[in-house]
Structures are given as structure tokens and as C-alpha cells.
All heavy atoms as a GROMACS GRO file, in nm:
protein
  603
    1MET      N    1   5.412   7.263  11.390
    1MET     CA    2   5.336   7.235  11.510
    1MET      C    3   5.344   7.084  11.537
    1MET      O    4   5.323   7.004  11.448
    1MET     CB    5   5.191   7.279  11.492
    1MET     CG    6   5.108   7.248  11.612
    1MET     SD    7   4.937   7.310  11.620
    1MET     CE    8   4.894   7.364  11.462
    2THR      N    9   5.374   7.050  11.660
    2THR     CA   10   5.378   6.911  11.704
    2THR      C   11   5.265   6.890  11.804
    2THR      O   12   5.267   6.945  11.913
    2THR     CB   13   5.513   6.879  11.772
    2THR    OG1   14   5.618   6.909  11.681
    2THR    CG2   15   5.520   6.735  11.813
    3GLN      N   16   5.167   6.811  11.764
    3GLN     CA   17   5.051   6.788  11.850
    3GLN      C   18   5.074   6.665  11.936
    3GLN      O   19   5.112   6.560  11.886
    3GLN     CB   20   4.925   6.771  11.767
    3GLN     CG   21   4.886   6.896  11.694
    3GLN     CD   22   4.761   6.876  11.611
    3GLN    OE1   23   4.696   6.775  11.615
    3GLN    NE2   24   4.728   6.978  11.534
    4LEU      N   25   5.052   6.681  12.066
    4LEU     CA   26   5.060   6.571  12.161
    4LEU      C   27   4.933   6.567  12.244
    4LEU      O   28   4.863   6.667  12.257
    4LEU     CB   29   5.180   6.589  12.254
    4LEU     CG   30   5.319   6.576  12.195
    4LEU    CD1   31   5.424   6.600  12.303
    4LEU    CD2   32   5.339   6.441  12.131
    5ASP      N   33   4.907   6.450  12.302
    5ASP     CA   34   4.796   6.433  12.396
    5ASP      C   35   4.853   6.399  12.532
    5ASP      O   36   4.953   6.326  12.541
    5ASP     CB   37   4.704   6.318  12.353
    5ASP     CG   38   4.623   6.350  12.229
    5ASP    OD1   39   4.610   6.469  12.196
    5ASP    OD2   40   4.573   6.256  12.166
    6VAL      N   41   4.790   6.450  12.636
    6VAL     CA   42   4.823   6.413  12.773
    6VAL      C   43   4.691   6.391  12.846
    6VAL      O   44   4.594   6.463  12.823
    6VAL     CB   45   4.910   6.520  12.842
    6VAL    CG1   46   4.837   6.653  12.856
    6VAL    CG2   47   4.958   6.471  12.978
    7SER      N   48   4.688   6.287  12.931
    7SER     CA   49   4.568   6.256  13.009
    7SER      C   50   4.600   6.260  13.157
    7SER      O   51   4.708   6.218  13.198
    7SER     CB   52   4.514   6.118  12.973
    7SER     OG   53   4.458   6.118  12.846
    8PHE      N   54   4.502   6.308  13.233
    8PHE     CA   55   4.513   6.314  13.378
    8PHE      C   56   4.387   6.254  13.438
    8PHE      O   57   4.278   6.274  13.387
    8PHE     CB   58   4.526   6.458  13.427
    8PHE     CG   59   4.649   6.528  13.376
    8PHE    CD1   60   4.642   6.609  13.265
    8PHE    CD2   61   4.771   6.512  13.440
    8PHE    CE1   62   4.754   6.675  13.217
    8PHE    CE2   63   4.884   6.577  13.393
    8PHE     CZ   64   4.875   6.658  13.281
    9ARG      N   65   4.404   6.184  13.548
    9ARG     CA   66   4.290   6.134  13.625
    9ARG      C   67   4.251   6.244  13.724
    9ARG      O   68   4.336   6.312  13.780
    9ARG     CB   69   4.329   6.007  13.700
    9ARG     CG   70   4.210   5.935  13.763
    9ARG     CD   71   4.243   5.794  13.809
    9ARG     NE   72   4.330   5.717  13.722
    9ARG     CZ   73   4.295   5.656  13.609
    9ARG    NH1   74   4.171   5.666  13.566
    9ARG    NH2   75   4.382   5.588  13.538
   10TYR      N   76   4.122   6.263  13.742
   10TYR     CA   77   4.073   6.362  13.839
   10TYR      C   78   3.991   6.292  13.946
   10TYR      O   79   3.937   6.184  13.925
   10TYR     CB   80   3.994   6.473  13.770
   10TYR     CG   81   3.876   6.428  13.687
   10TYR    CD1   82   3.752   6.402  13.746
   10TYR    CD2   83   3.887   6.413  13.550
   10TYR    CE1   84   3.644   6.363  13.670
   10TYR    CE2   85   3.779   6.374  13.472
   10TYR     CZ   86   3.658   6.349  13.532
   10TYR     OH   87   3.550   6.310  13.456
   11ALA      N   88   3.981   6.356  14.062
   11ALA     CA   89   3.909   6.298  14.175
   11ALA      C   90   3.762   6.340  14.174
   11ALA      O   91   3.673   6.259  14.193
   11ALA     CB   92   3.974   6.337  14.306
   12THR      N   93   3.739   6.468  14.152
   12THR     CA   94   3.604   6.523  14.155
   12THR      C   95   3.565   6.567  14.014
   12THR      O   96   3.640   6.643  13.952
   12THR     CB   97   3.598   6.645  14.250
   12THR    OG1   98   3.649   6.606  14.377
   12THR    CG2   99   3.458   6.697  14.264
   13PRO      N  100   3.451   6.521  13.965
   13PRO     CA  101   3.410   6.565  13.830
   13PRO      C  102   3.395   6.717  13.826
   13PRO      O  103   3.354   6.779  13.925
   13PRO     CB  104   3.274   6.497  13.811
   13PRO     CG  105   3.272   6.385  13.907
   13PRO     CD  106   3.356   6.427  14.024
   14PRO      N  107   3.428   6.777  13.714
   14PRO     CA  108   3.418   6.923  13.704
   14PRO      C  109   3.272   6.968  13.710
   14PRO      O  110   3.184   6.905  13.650
   14PRO     CB  111   3.481   6.955  13.569
   14PRO     CG  112   3.470   6.828  13.491
   14PRO     CD  113   3.478   6.717  13.591
   15GLY      N  114   3.252   7.074  13.783
   15GLY     CA  115   3.118   7.134  13.791
   15GLY      C  116   3.105   7.248  13.692
   15GLY      O  117   3.190   7.269  13.606
   16GLU      N  118   2.999   7.322  13.708
   16GLU     CA  119   2.971   7.433  13.617
   16GLU      C  120   3.082   7.537  13.616
   16GLU      O  121   3.123   7.584  13.510
   16GLU     CB  122   2.838   7.498  13.656
   16GLU     CG  123   2.793   7.607  13.562
   16GLU     CD  124   2.658   7.664  13.600
   16GLU    OE1  125   2.576   7.592  13.657
   16GLU    OE2  126   2.638   7.783  13.572
   17ASN      N  127   3.133   7.573  13.734
   17ASN     CA  128   3.239   7.674  13.741
   17ASN      C  129   3.367   7.627  13.673
   17ASN      O  130   3.432   7.703  13.602
   17ASN     CB  131   3.268   7.711  13.887
   17ASN     CG  132   3.155   7.788  13.949
   17ASN    OD1  133   3.077   7.853  13.879
   17ASN    ND2  134   3.144   7.781  14.080
   18GLU      N  135   3.403   7.500  13.696
   18GLU     CA  136   3.524   7.447  13.634
   18GLU      C  137   3.510   7.440  13.482
   18GLU      O  138   3.603   7.475  13.409
   18GLU     CB  139   3.556   7.307  13.690
   18GLU     CG  140   3.602   7.308  13.833
   18GLU     CD  141   3.487   7.312  13.933
   18GLU    OE1  142   3.370   7.296  13.894
   18GLU    OE2  143   3.516   7.333  14.052
   19LEU      N  144   3.394   7.396  13.436
   19LEU     CA  145   3.372   7.388  13.292
   19LEU      C  146   3.375   7.526  13.226
   19LEU      O  147   3.428   7.542  13.116
   19LEU     CB  148   3.240   7.317  13.262
   19LEU     CG  149   3.238   7.168  13.297
   19LEU    CD1  150   3.098   7.110  13.278
   19LEU    CD2  151   3.340   7.091  13.216
   20ARG      N  152   3.322   7.624  13.296
   20ARG     CA  153   3.327   7.761  13.244
   20ARG      C  154   3.473   7.809  13.237
   20ARG      O  155   3.514   7.867  13.137
   20ARG     CB  156   3.246   7.855  13.333
   20ARG     CG  157   3.233   7.994  13.274
   20ARG     CD  158   3.144   8.086  13.356
   20ARG     NE  159   3.011   8.031  13.375
   20ARG     CZ  160   2.958   8.002  13.494
   20ARG    NH1  161   3.024   8.025  13.604
   20ARG    NH2  162   2.836   7.954  13.504
   21ALA      N  163   3.550   7.780  13.340
   21ALA     CA  164   3.692   7.819  13.341
   21ALA      C  165   3.769   7.746  13.231
   21ALA      O  166   3.860   7.803  13.170
   21ALA     CB  167   3.754   7.790  13.478
   22LEU      N  168   3.732   7.622  13.204
   22LEU     CA  169   3.800   7.546  13.098
   22LEU      C  170   3.769   7.603  12.960
   22LEU      O  171   3.849   7.586  12.868
   22LEU     CB  172   3.763   7.398  13.105
   22LEU     CG  173   3.827   7.323  13.221
   22LEU    CD1  174   3.769   7.183  13.232
   22LEU    CD2  175   3.978   7.317  13.206
   23THR      N  176   3.657   7.671  12.946
   23THR     CA  177   3.628   7.739  12.820
   23THR      C  178   3.737   7.841  12.790
   23THR      O  179   3.784   7.853  12.678
   23THR     CB  180   3.490   7.809  12.827
   23THR    OG1  181   3.391   7.711  12.851
   23THR    CG2  182   3.459   7.884  12.700
   24TYR      N  183   3.782   7.912  12.895
   24TYR     CA  184   3.890   8.009  12.877
   24TYR      C  185   4.024   7.939  12.857
   24TYR      O  186   4.111   7.989  12.787
   24TYR     CB  187   3.897   8.103  12.998
   24TYR     CG  188   3.772   8.187  13.011
   24TYR    CD1  189   3.683   8.166  13.115
   24TYR    CD2  190   3.742   8.286  12.918
   24TYR    CE1  191   3.567   8.242  13.126
   24TYR    CE2  192   3.626   8.361  12.929
   24TYR     CZ  193   3.540   8.339  13.034
   24TYR     OH  194   3.425   8.414  13.044
   25ALA      N  195   4.042   7.822  12.916
   25ALA     CA  196   4.165   7.745  12.897
   25ALA      C  197   4.182   7.707  12.751
   25ALA      O  198   4.294   7.700  12.700
   25ALA     CB  199   4.166   7.621  12.986
   26ARG      N  200   4.073   7.683  12.683
   26ARG     CA  201   4.080   7.649  12.540
   26ARG      C  202   4.132   7.767  12.458
   26ARG      O  203   4.179   7.750  12.346
   26ARG     CB  204   3.942   7.608  12.488
   26ARG     CG  205   3.901   7.471  12.535
   26ARG     CD  206   3.772   7.427  12.467
   26ARG     NE  207   3.731   7.296  12.513
   26ARG     CZ  208   3.639   7.273  12.605
   26ARG    NH1  209   3.576   7.374  12.661
   26ARG    NH2  210   3.609   7.150  12.641
   27ASP      N  211   4.124   7.887  12.515
   27ASP     CA  212   4.175   8.006  12.446
   27ASP      C  213   4.326   8.020  12.459
   27ASP      O  214   4.385   8.104  12.392
   27ASP     CB  215   4.107   8.132  12.501
   27ASP     CG  216   3.959   8.139  12.464
   27ASP    OD1  217   3.919   8.073  12.367
   27ASP    OD2  218   3.885   8.210  12.534
   28VAL      N  219   4.389   7.940  12.546
   28VAL     CA  220   4.535   7.946  12.561
   28VAL      C  221   4.597   7.901  12.430
   28VAL      O  222   4.561   7.795  12.376
   28VAL     CB  223   4.582   7.857  12.678
   28VAL    CG1  224   4.735   7.847  12.679
   28VAL    CG2  225   4.530   7.910  12.810
   29TYR      N  226   4.688   7.982  12.379
   29TYR     CA  227   4.751   7.948  12.252
   29TYR      C  228   4.830   7.818  12.268
   29TYR      O  229   4.920   7.810  12.350
   29TYR     CB  230   4.843   8.062  12.207
   29TYR     CG  231   4.887   8.049  12.064
   29TYR    CD1  232   4.795   8.062  11.961
   29TYR    CD2  233   5.018   8.021  12.032
   29TYR    CE1  234   4.833   8.050  11.829
   29TYR    CE2  235   5.058   8.009  11.900
   29TYR     CZ  236   4.964   8.023  11.800
   29TYR     OH  237   5.002   8.010  11.669
   30GLY      N  238   4.792   7.717  12.193
   30GLY     CA  239   4.858   7.587  12.200
   30GLY      C  240   4.766   7.476  12.247
   30GLY      O  241   4.791   7.360  12.219
   31ILE      N  242   4.659   7.510  12.319
   31ILE     CA  243   4.559   7.410  12.359
   31ILE      C  244   4.466   7.389  12.240
   31ILE      O  245   4.404   7.481  12.190
   31ILE     CB  246   4.476   7.455  12.482
   31ILE    CG1  247   4.565   7.478  12.603
   31ILE    CG2  248   4.364   7.355  12.511
   31ILE    CD1  249   4.620   7.353  12.666
   32ARG      N  250   4.458   7.266  12.193
   32ARG     CA  251   4.378   7.236  12.074
   32ARG      C  252   4.242   7.176  12.109
   32ARG      O  253   4.142   7.210  12.048
   32ARG     CB  254   4.454   7.139  11.984
   32ARG     CG  255   4.594   7.182  11.949
   32ARG     CD  256   4.608   7.248  11.817
   32ARG     NE  257   4.549   7.163  11.714
   32ARG     CZ  258   4.485   7.210  11.610
   32ARG    NH1  259   4.474   7.338  11.592
   32ARG    NH2  260   4.434   7.130  11.520
   33LYS      N  261   4.240   7.085  12.208
   33LYS     CA  262   4.115   7.016  12.240
   33LYS      C  263   4.121   6.964  12.383
   33LYS      O  264   4.227   6.922  12.430
   33LYS     CB  265   4.097   6.899  12.142
   33LYS     CG  266   3.971   6.822  12.158
   33LYS     CD  267   3.943   6.722  12.048
   33LYS     CE  268   4.061   6.645  11.999
   33LYS     NZ  269   4.029   6.537  11.905
   34ILE      N  270   4.008   6.965  12.452
   34ILE     CA  271   3.995   6.910  12.587
   34ILE      C  272   3.876   6.814  12.585
   34ILE      O  273   3.765   6.854  12.547
   34ILE     CB  274   3.972   7.020  12.692
   34ILE    CG1  275   4.088   7.119  12.693
   34ILE    CG2  276   3.953   6.958  12.831
   34ILE    CD1  277   4.067   7.240  12.783
   35GLU      N  278   3.901   6.688  12.625
   35GLU     CA  279   3.794   6.588  12.627
   35GLU      C  280   3.790   6.518  12.762
   35GLU      O  281   3.895   6.492  12.822
   35GLU     CB  282   3.819   6.482  12.519
   35GLU     CG  283   3.808   6.534  12.378
   35GLU     CD  284   3.830   6.425  12.276
   35GLU    OE1  285   3.908   6.331  12.302
   35GLU    OE2  286   3.768   6.434  12.168
   36PHE      N  287   3.668   6.485  12.806
   36PHE     CA  288   3.649   6.415  12.932
   36PHE      C  289   3.599   6.274  12.910
   36PHE      O  290   3.520   6.250  12.819
   36PHE     CB  291   3.546   6.490  13.019
   36PHE     CG  292   3.597   6.619  13.073
   36PHE    CD1  293   3.578   6.736  13.003
   36PHE    CD2  294   3.664   6.623  13.194
   36PHE    CE1  295   3.626   6.856  13.051
   36PHE    CE2  296   3.712   6.742  13.244
   36PHE     CZ  297   3.694   6.859  13.172
   37ASP      N  298   3.645   6.182  12.992
   37ASP     CA  299   3.591   6.046  12.997
   37ASP      C  300   3.540   6.029  13.140
   37ASP      O  301   3.618   6.002  13.232
   37ASP     CB  302   3.699   5.942  12.966
   37ASP     CG  303   3.647   5.799  12.965
   37ASP    OD1  304   3.544   5.773  13.033
   37ASP    OD2  305   3.707   5.715  12.899
   38GLU      N  306   3.410   6.050  13.157
   38GLU     CA  307   3.351   6.047  13.292
   38GLU      C  308   3.361   5.908  13.355
   38GLU      O  309   3.377   5.897  13.476
   38GLU     CB  310   3.206   6.093  13.286
   38GLU     CG  311   3.192   6.239  13.252
   38GLU     CD  312   3.048   6.285  13.244
   38GLU    OE1  313   2.958   6.211  13.293
   38GLU    OE2  314   3.024   6.393  13.191
   39ARG      N  315   3.352   5.804  13.274
   39ARG     CA  316   3.356   5.667  13.327
   39ARG      C  317   3.492   5.638  13.391
   39ARG      O  318   3.500   5.579  13.498
   39ARG     CB  319   3.324   5.567  13.216
   39ARG     CG  320   3.291   5.428  13.268
   39ARG     CD  321   3.257   5.330  13.157
   39ARG     NE  322   3.381   5.271  13.110
   39ARG     CZ  323   3.433   5.283  12.988
   39ARG    NH1  324   3.369   5.352  12.897
   39ARG    NH2  325   3.545   5.226  12.956
   40GLN      N  326   3.599   5.680  13.324
   40GLN     CA  327   3.733   5.655  13.377
   40GLN      C  328   3.788   5.772  13.458
   40GLN      O  329   3.899   5.767  13.507
   40GLN     CB  330   3.828   5.620  13.263
   40GLN     CG  331   3.790   5.490  13.198
   40GLN     CD  332   3.902   5.437  13.110
   40GLN    OE1  333   4.015   5.480  13.118
   40GLN    NE2  334   3.868   5.342  13.028
   41GLN      N  335   3.709   5.878  13.467
   41GLN     CA  336   3.746   6.001  13.538
   41GLN      C  337   3.880   6.054  13.490
   41GLN      O  338   3.973   6.078  13.567
   41GLN     CB  339   3.748   5.980  13.690
   41GLN     CG  340   3.610   5.963  13.749
   41GLN     CD  341   3.612   5.966  13.899
   41GLN    OE1  342   3.678   5.884  13.962
   41GLN    NE2  343   3.541   6.061  13.955
   42THR      N  344   3.888   6.075  13.357
   42THR     CA  345   4.009   6.132  13.298
   42THR      C  346   3.974   6.250  13.210
   42THR      O  347   3.863   6.261  13.157
   42THR     CB  348   4.086   6.028  13.214
   42THR    OG1  349   4.002   5.982  13.109
   42THR    CG2  350   4.137   5.912  13.298
   43VAL      N  351   4.070   6.338  13.197
   43VAL     CA  352   4.061   6.449  13.104
   43VAL      C  353   4.184   6.438  13.013
   43VAL      O  354   4.295   6.416  13.060
   43VAL     CB  355   4.056   6.586  13.176
   43VAL    CG1  356   4.174   6.608  13.267
   43VAL    CG2  357   4.043   6.700  13.076
   44THR      N  358   4.160   6.448  12.882
   44THR     CA  359   4.267   6.441  12.783
   44THR      C  360   4.274   6.574  12.710
   44THR      O  361   4.172   6.628  12.666
   44THR     CB  362   4.242   6.327  12.683
   44THR    OG1  363   4.232   6.204  12.756
   44THR    CG2  364   4.354   6.317  12.581
   45VAL      N  365   4.396   6.625  12.698
   45VAL     CA  366   4.418   6.753  12.633
   45VAL      C  367   4.512   6.732  12.514
   45VAL      O  368   4.618   6.672  12.529
   45VAL     CB  369   4.480   6.856  12.731
   45VAL    CG1  370   4.504   6.989  12.660
   45VAL    CG2  371   4.390   6.874  12.852
   46GLU      N  372   4.470   6.780  12.400
   46GLU     CA  373   4.557   6.783  12.282
   46GLU      C  374   4.620   6.922  12.279
   46GLU      O  375   4.549   7.022  12.288
   46GLU     CB  376   4.476   6.758  12.156
   46GLU     CG  377   4.559   6.760  12.029
   46GLU     CD  378   4.474   6.743  11.906
   46GLU    OE1  379   4.398   6.643  11.900
   46GLU    OE2  380   4.482   6.830  11.817
   47TYR      N  381   4.753   6.927  12.267
   47TYR     CA  382   4.820   7.056  12.272
   47TYR      C  383   4.939   7.060  12.176
   47TYR      O  384   4.986   6.957  12.127
   47TYR     CB  385   4.865   7.089  12.414
   47TYR     CG  386   4.974   6.998  12.468
   47TYR    CD1  387   5.108   7.035  12.459
   47TYR    CD2  388   4.944   6.877  12.527
   47TYR    CE1  389   5.208   6.952  12.507
   47TYR    CE2  390   5.043   6.794  12.577
   47TYR     CZ  391   5.175   6.833  12.567
   47TYR     OH  392   5.274   6.751  12.614
   48ASP      N  393   4.987   7.180  12.150
   48ASP     CA  394   5.102   7.204  12.064
   48ASP      C  395   5.228   7.196  12.150
   48ASP      O  396   5.252   7.283  12.233
   48ASP     CB  397   5.088   7.341  11.998
   48ASP     CG  398   5.205   7.378  11.909
   48ASP    OD1  399   5.301   7.298  11.899
   48ASP    OD2  400   5.201   7.486  11.850
   49ALA      N  401   5.307   7.092  12.129
   49ALA     CA  402   5.426   7.068  12.211
   49ALA      C  403   5.538   7.167  12.183
   49ALA      O  404   5.633   7.176  12.261
   49ALA     CB  405   5.476   6.926  12.190
   50THR      N  406   5.528   7.245  12.077
   50THR     CA  407   5.630   7.348  12.052
   50THR      C  408   5.605   7.470  12.141
   50THR      O  409   5.693   7.555  12.155
   50THR     CB  410   5.633   7.391  11.904
   50THR    OG1  411   5.508   7.449  11.868
   50THR    CG2  412   5.666   7.272  11.814
   51ARG      N  413   5.487   7.477  12.202
   51ARG     CA  414   5.453   7.592  12.287
   51ARG      C  415   5.431   7.555  12.434
   51ARG      O  416   5.450   7.638  12.522
   51ARG     CB  417   5.327   7.660  12.234
   51ARG     CG  418   5.342   7.704  12.091
   51ARG     CD  419   5.243   7.809  12.055
   51ARG     NE  420   5.268   7.858  11.922
   51ARG     CZ  421   5.353   7.956  11.893
   51ARG    NH1  422   5.420   8.015  11.987
   51ARG    NH2  423   5.367   7.994  11.768
   52LEU      N  424   5.386   7.432  12.459
   52LEU     CA  425   5.350   7.390  12.595
   52LEU      C  426   5.413   7.254  12.624
   52LEU      O  427   5.461   7.187  12.535
   52LEU     CB  428   5.197   7.378  12.607
   52LEU     CG  429   5.112   7.500  12.568
   52LEU    CD1  430   4.966   7.463  12.562
   52LEU    CD2  431   5.137   7.614  12.664
   53ASN      N  432   5.406   7.214  12.752
   53ASN     CA  433   5.446   7.079  12.792
   53ASN      C  434   5.343   7.026  12.891
   53ASN      O  435   5.251   7.097  12.930
   53ASN     CB  436   5.589   7.075  12.847
   53ASN     CG  437   5.605   7.158  12.972
   53ASN    OD1  438   5.520   7.158  13.061
   53ASN    ND2  439   5.716   7.230  12.982
   54ASP      N  440   5.360   6.899  12.932
   54ASP     CA  441   5.262   6.835  13.021
   54ASP      C  442   5.241   6.914  13.150
   54ASP      O  443   5.128   6.927  13.198
   54ASP     CB  444   5.306   6.693  13.056
   54ASP     CG  445   5.303   6.600  12.936
   54ASP    OD1  446   5.258   6.641  12.826
   54ASP    OD2  447   5.345   6.485  12.952
   55ASP      N  448   5.350   6.965  13.208
   55ASP     CA  449   5.338   7.038  13.335
   55ASP      C  450   5.260   7.168  13.319
   55ASP      O  451   5.181   7.204  13.407
   55ASP     CB  452   5.478   7.068  13.392
   55ASP     CG  453   5.550   6.942  13.436
   55ASP    OD1  454   5.482   6.843  13.472
   55ASP    OD2  455   5.675   6.941  13.433
   56VAL      N  456   5.281   7.238  13.209
   56VAL     CA  457   5.208   7.362  13.185
   56VAL      C  458   5.060   7.331  13.164
   56VAL      O  459   4.974   7.401  13.218
   56VAL     CB  460   5.267   7.437  13.062
   56VAL    CG1  461   5.180   7.555  13.024
   56VAL    CG2  462   5.409   7.481  13.090
   57VAL      N  463   5.030   7.225  13.090
   57VAL     CA  464   4.890   7.186  13.068
   57VAL      C  465   4.824   7.151  13.201
   57VAL      O  466   4.712   7.195  13.229
   57VAL     CB  467   4.881   7.067  12.968
   57VAL    CG1  468   4.739   7.013  12.962
   57VAL    CG2  469   4.928   7.110  12.830
   58ALA      N  470   4.894   7.075  13.287
   58ALA     CA  471   4.839   7.041  13.419
   58ALA      C  472   4.812   7.168  13.500
   58ALA      O  473   4.709   7.179  13.566
   58ALA     CB  474   4.934   6.949  13.494
   59GLY      N  475   4.903   7.265  13.494
   59GLY     CA  476   4.883   7.391  13.565
   59GLY      C  477   4.762   7.467  13.516
   59GLY      O  478   4.686   7.524  13.595
   60ILE      N  479   4.740   7.467  13.385
   60ILE     CA  480   4.622   7.533  13.327
   60ILE      C  481   4.494   7.467  13.378
   60ILE      O  482   4.399   7.535  13.418
   60ILE     CB  483   4.629   7.530  13.173
   60ILE    CG1  484   4.742   7.621  13.124
   60ILE    CG2  485   4.496   7.570  13.112
   60ILE    CD1  486   4.778   7.603  12.978
   61LEU      N  487   4.493   7.334  13.381
   61LEU     CA  488   4.374   7.262  13.429
   61LEU      C  489   4.352   7.287  13.578
   61LEU      O  490   4.238   7.306  13.622
   61LEU     CB  491   4.390   7.112  13.404
   61LEU     CG  492   4.394   7.068  13.257
   61LEU    CD1  493   4.425   6.920  13.246
   61LEU    CD2  494   4.264   7.102  13.186
   62ARG      N  495   4.458   7.289  13.655
   62ARG     CA  496   4.444   7.314  13.800
   62ARG      C  497   4.394   7.455  13.827
   62ARG      O  498   4.311   7.476  13.915
   62ARG     CB  499   4.576   7.288  13.871
   62ARG     CG  500   4.605   7.141  13.885
   62ARG     CD  501   4.727   7.114  13.974
   62ARG     NE  502   4.743   6.972  13.994
   62ARG     CZ  503   4.836   6.898  13.932
   62ARG    NH1  504   4.922   6.954  13.850
   62ARG    NH2  505   4.842   6.769  13.953
   63ARG      N  506   4.445   7.553  13.753
   63ARG     CA  507   4.398   7.691  13.771
   63ARG      C  508   4.250   7.705  13.735
   63ARG      O  509   4.182   7.794  13.785
   63ARG     CB  510   4.483   7.788  13.690
   63ARG     CG  511   4.616   7.818  13.758
   63ARG     CD  512   4.689   7.934  13.692
   63ARG     NE  513   4.727   7.909  13.554
   63ARG     CZ  514   4.832   7.837  13.514
   63ARG    NH1  515   4.910   7.779  13.603
   63ARG    NH2  516   4.858   7.821  13.387
   64ALA      N  517   4.201   7.617  13.648
   64ALA     CA  518   4.059   7.617  13.613
   64ALA      C  519   3.975   7.548  13.720
   64ALA      O  520   3.854   7.545  13.711
   64ALA     CB  521   4.038   7.548  13.478
   65GLY      N  522   4.042   7.489  13.820
   65GLY     CA  523   3.970   7.427  13.931
   65GLY      C  524   3.964   7.275  13.926
   65GLY      O  525   3.899   7.213  14.010
   66MET      N  526   4.030   7.214  13.828
   66MET     CA  527   4.029   7.068  13.818
   66MET      C  528   4.109   7.007  13.933
   66MET      O  529   4.217   7.056  13.967
   66MET     CB  530   4.091   7.023  13.685
   66MET     CG  531   4.009   7.056  13.563
   66MET     SD  532   3.853   6.967  13.552
   66MET     CE  533   3.906   6.797  13.560
   67ASP      N  534   4.055   6.900  13.989
   67ASP     CA  535   4.118   6.828  14.100
   67ASP      C  536   4.197   6.710  14.042
   67ASP      O  537   4.154   6.596  14.050
   67ASP     CB  538   4.009   6.781  14.196
   67ASP     CG  539   4.064   6.716  14.320
   67ASP    OD1  540   4.185   6.730  14.348
   67ASP    OD2  541   3.986   6.650  14.390
   68LEU      N  542   4.313   6.741  13.980
   68LEU     CA  543   4.393   6.638  13.915
   68LEU      C  544   4.465   6.553  14.018
   68LEU      O  545   4.515   6.603  14.118
   68LEU     CB  546   4.496   6.701  13.822
   68LEU     CG  547   4.444   6.789  13.710
   68LEU    CD1  548   4.558   6.837  13.622
   68LEU    CD2  549   4.339   6.719  13.628
   69ARG      N  550   4.472   6.423  13.992
   69ARG     CA  551   4.539   6.328  14.082
   69ARG      C  552   4.670   6.276  14.024
   69ARG      O  553   4.768   6.267  14.094
   69ARG     CB  554   4.446   6.210  14.114
   69ARG     CG  555   4.328   6.249  14.195
   69ARG     CD  556   4.374   6.304  14.327
   69ARG     NE  557   4.259   6.352  14.402
   69ARG     CZ  558   4.267   6.434  14.503
   69ARG    NH1  559   4.382   6.480  14.542
   69ARG    NH2  560   4.159   6.474  14.565
   70GLU      N  561   4.667   6.234  13.897
   70GLU     CA  562   4.786   6.174  13.838
   70GLU      C  563   4.779   6.181  13.688
   70GLU      O  564   4.673   6.191  13.629
   70GLU     CB  565   4.799   6.028  13.881
   70GLU     CG  566   4.681   5.943  13.834
   70GLU     CD  567   4.681   5.802  13.892
   70GLU    OE1  568   4.778   5.766  13.959
   70GLU    OE2  569   4.583   5.731  13.868
   71LYS      N  570   4.897   6.177  13.629
   71LYS     CA  571   4.906   6.167  13.483
   71LYS      C  572   4.881   6.021  13.446
   71LYS      O  573   4.929   5.931  13.513
   71LYS     CB  574   5.045   6.212  13.439
   71LYS     CG  575   5.064   6.216  13.291
   71LYS     CD  576   5.202   6.270  13.259
   71LYS     CE  577   5.235   6.248  13.115
   71LYS     NZ  578   5.370   6.293  13.083
   72VAL      N  579   4.808   6.000  13.338
   72VAL     CA  580   4.773   5.866  13.293
   72VAL      C  581   4.853   5.836  13.167
   72VAL      O  582   4.854   5.917  13.073
   72VAL     CB  583   4.621   5.855  13.263
   72VAL    CG1  584   4.586   5.718  13.211
   72VAL    CG2  585   4.540   5.890  13.386
   73ALA      N  586   4.918   5.721  13.166
   73ALA     CA  587   4.993   5.680  13.046
   73ALA      C  588   4.894   5.645  12.936
   73ALA      O  589   4.799   5.570  12.957
   73ALA     CB  590   5.080   5.559  13.079
   74LEU      N  591   4.917   5.703  12.818
   74LEU     CA  592   4.832   5.674  12.704
   74LEU      C  593   4.880   5.548  12.634
   74LEU      O  594   4.998   5.528  12.616
   74LEU     CB  595   4.832   5.792  12.606
   74LEU     CG  596   4.776   5.922  12.660
   74LEU    CD1  597   4.796   6.035  12.560
   74LEU    CD2  598   4.627   5.906  12.690
   75ALA      N  599   4.784   5.464  12.597
   75ALA     CA  600   4.820   5.338  12.531
   75ALA      C  601   4.838   5.355  12.383
   75ALA      O  602   4.795   5.443  12.321
   75ALA     CB  603   4.712   5.234  12.557
   0.00000   0.00000   0.00000
């Protein structure tokens, strides 16, 4: 298993419905952890790169209702 992190900036903070949908996103095989930074308006996902890639992770977040704007380069 190769674990990677990807971060995305969002425009609108997730509400109750989005957070509930993200609970199911955590059940996707390969998603390890989802963390929010409300101050910087970013969501970071740790995932298994042997099963998923950045685009698939972004699609999972968007289907959960997240209003993603851009991928953020991790330092």
C-alpha cells in the first residue's frame, strides 16, 4: 500500500448533508482519512495510491457535495 495525501481548497464549508455523505466516502476502499482545515478552507485526504488517484478522490468529494475549487500543493 502506498499512502499519499492530496489537498483541495473549497469555496463553501461543508454542511450537515455533505459531512454525512463524506462519512460514506470514508467507506470507499482506499480512502484512509479525511481532514478539514476551516481556517484555510482546505480538505486533505489520505488515500491508497495503488487503488485511487487525485482525480478519483476529487470525484468522490464532489459527489459528496463538496464545492472544490483547486488542488493545493502540499509543502
